[in-house]
N, C-alpha and C positions, 0 to 999 in steps of 0.2 A: 317359674319358667326360665329356661336359659335364653339369654339374649342372642339374637341372630347376628352373625358377623356382617359387618357393613361391606357392601360391594362397591368397589371403586370403578366408575365408568372410565372408558378409554381415554377421554379428553383429560380428565383429572390425572390419570396415571401418566400421560404424556407430559403434562405440565410439571408434575413432581420430578419426573426423570430429567426434564430439561433443567430444572433448578439444581438437581444433584450434579449434572454434567457441568453447569456453569461454575459451581463451587469447586469441583475438582480441577477444572481448567485454571481457575484463579489460584488455587494452591500450587499447581504445577508451575504456573507462571512465576509465582513468588519464589519458588524453590530454584527455578532456572536463573533468576536474577541474582540470588544469593550464592549460587554455586560458583566456586572458584576453580581456576585452572590447576592442573597438577603441579606446575612450577610454583604457583602462588602458595599452594598448600605446603609444599616442601619448605619454602622460605618462612612461612608462618610457624612451622614446626621448629625450625632452627632458631628463630628469634625468641621463641618461648623458653628455650632450654638455656641453662647456665653451664657453660663449658669451662668455667674457671676451675682450675685444679690446684691442689696443694703439691708441695715438693714430693710428698709420699706418693700421691697419685701419678705424678709425672714419671717417677722411677718405675712404676708398675707397667708403663707403656713399653712395648717391645724395644724401641730405639730411643727411649728416654725423652728429654725435653725437645730435641731436634725433631723427632717424629711428631710430637704434639704441635710444635710450631708450624710444621708443614701442613698438618691437618687443619689447623686454625687459618692458615693462609688460604687454602682451598675454599674453606667455608666463607671467609670474608669476601673473596673474589666472586664467589657464586652469589652471595647476598647483594653485592653492589652492582655486578654487571653480568650475571649469569642467568640462564634459563634452561628448562628441560621440557621436552615435548611430552604430551600425554602418551604414555606407553601403549594405549589402545590404538593409537594412530601411527606412531613411528617411534623409533629409538634414536634420540638425539639430545645431547647435552652440550652446551656451549658457554664459553666465557669470552666476552668482548674485551679486547685489550686496548690500552691507551697508546701502545707503541710496540716496536719490535723487542725492546728490552723486556717489557712485561710479558709479552708472548713467550719469549724464550724462558723466562723464569717459571711461568706456569707449566710450560712443556717439560722442563727439567723436574719440577716437583711431581708431576704426573708420572713421569718415567721412573722416578725413584720408587714409586709404589707398583711398578710393573705394568703400568698402563701405556697405551700406544696412541697418544693424541695426534690430531692433524691440525694444520693451520690453513686458513683461507682468508682472503681479503673480501670484505663486503662493506659497501658504503664508505670507503676510505678508512676502515678500521680492520685490524687483524683480529680474527676470531679463532680461538683454540676450541676444538670440538671433538666429541666422541660419538661413534655411531653403533658401537657394539653394546648389546644389552647387558652382558656380563660385566663389562668394564664400567658401565654407567651404574650398575648395582654396587660395584666396588667404591665408586665415588660417593654415593649416598651413604654407604657404610662408613667411609673415612670421615665424612662430614658429621655423622651422628644422626642422620635423618632416618630413624628406625621405621617410623610409620610410612614414609615415602618408599623406603626400601621394601617393606612388606607388600605395599600396593603394587609396586613394579614387579616383584617376584610372582605375585598372584596372577598378574596379567601374562607374564612370561609362561607360566605353567599352562594357563588356559590356551594360549596361542600354540604352544608346543603340542598339546593334546589335540587341538583342532587340526593342526597341520598333519599330525600323524594319522588321524582319522581320514582326512582328505586323501592322503597318499594311499591308504589302504583301499578306500572306495575307488579311487582312480585305477589302482592296480587290478582290483577285482572286476571293474567295468571293462578294462582293456582285455583281461583274460576271457571274460564272457563274450566280448565282441569277436575275439579270435576264434573261440569255440563255435559261435554261431556262423561265422564266415566259412570256417572249415567244413561245418556240417552242410551248409548250402552247396558248396562245391562238390562234396562227396555225394550228395543226393542227386545233383545234376549228372555226375559221372555214372552213377548206378542206373539212373533212368535211361541214359544213352545206351548203356550195356544191355539193359533189359529190352530196349527197342530193337537193337541190332543183332543181339545174340540170344537173349532170353536168359533170365537168371537161373532157370532150371537146368541150363547147360553148363553152369559153372561148377567147379569142384565144391564139395560140401562145405568146407570151411569158408570159402569166399561167398558162396551163396547165402549162408546163414548170416554172416556179418552184414552183407548187403541188405538183406531183408530187415535186420534189426535196425540198421541205419535209417531205412525208409520209415520204419515205425517210430523211431526216436531221433528225429533230425537235430534236436537241441542237446542231446546227451553228450557228456564228455567222453573221452576215450576210456576212462576208468569205468564209468557207468555202462558204456556200451559193452565193454569186455565182460562185465559181470552179468549181462543179459543172456550170454551165449549158453547153449546146453552144456557145454564143457567150458566153464569160465577160464579165461586166459589173462595174462598180464596186460598192462597198458601198452607196452612195446609190441606185444604180439598182435593186438588189435590194430595198432598203427601200421604194422608191417602188412597186414591183409588189406587195409584201406589204400595203402600206397600201391599195392599190386593192382587194385581195381582202378586207381587213378591212371596208372601207366597203360592199362588196357583201354581205358576211355580215350586217352591221348592218341593211341595207335589207331583207334576207330575214327577219330576226328581227322587224323592225317590221311587215312584211306578215303574218307568222304570228300575231303578237300581235293585229293588227287583225281577223283572221278569227275568232280565239277570242273 
């Protein structure tokens, strides 16, 4: 005989689930404690790498030994007194300087690579910093922080895609709101004309588009134009609706004059 499956009562199931949740929380807590900042990860990457090069390697660099020395200078200054913000939060790289001379030196080196650093004073120290994501990427590349560079670029791509989607959604939402608002005004105009004159007394073209607008208050001009017995263009539909709007305005003026 086949053994029957054991049924777990609700209390036992809840206890097991609680134990699983406790274990998961402990693992997540341990992971959070060991998780390092983006700035620390970049520094760890740079400290693990050997940037010592031979004369042959130096000659392969675009500007020779001077270029290598400037890259090494930026790397050393970043490791000793630099930091970079988590790109998911903000784009900011800074180097704290010991004085004006050092700040000028760092600024000159950055500018030699086409970067545009800024200087500010904070806590009695001069700070050279960059806020542009592309320029921060260039600095990571100059220092040789390949992993950090890839991480930042991935964040940049995700942000750009997200911002593009948000812009499209906002644009479509705004267009939809304009369409709905215009439809509401047009329906109000047509209802006024119907009460005062009667749609049956309008010329055929105006009467038809008025009836179609009442039937389709949320339709776009293109959709409305396609509903007509003899389809017309978007501009033609807009022209007819404007005529109805002017007619309604005249009726409102007459009503106001009587009052």
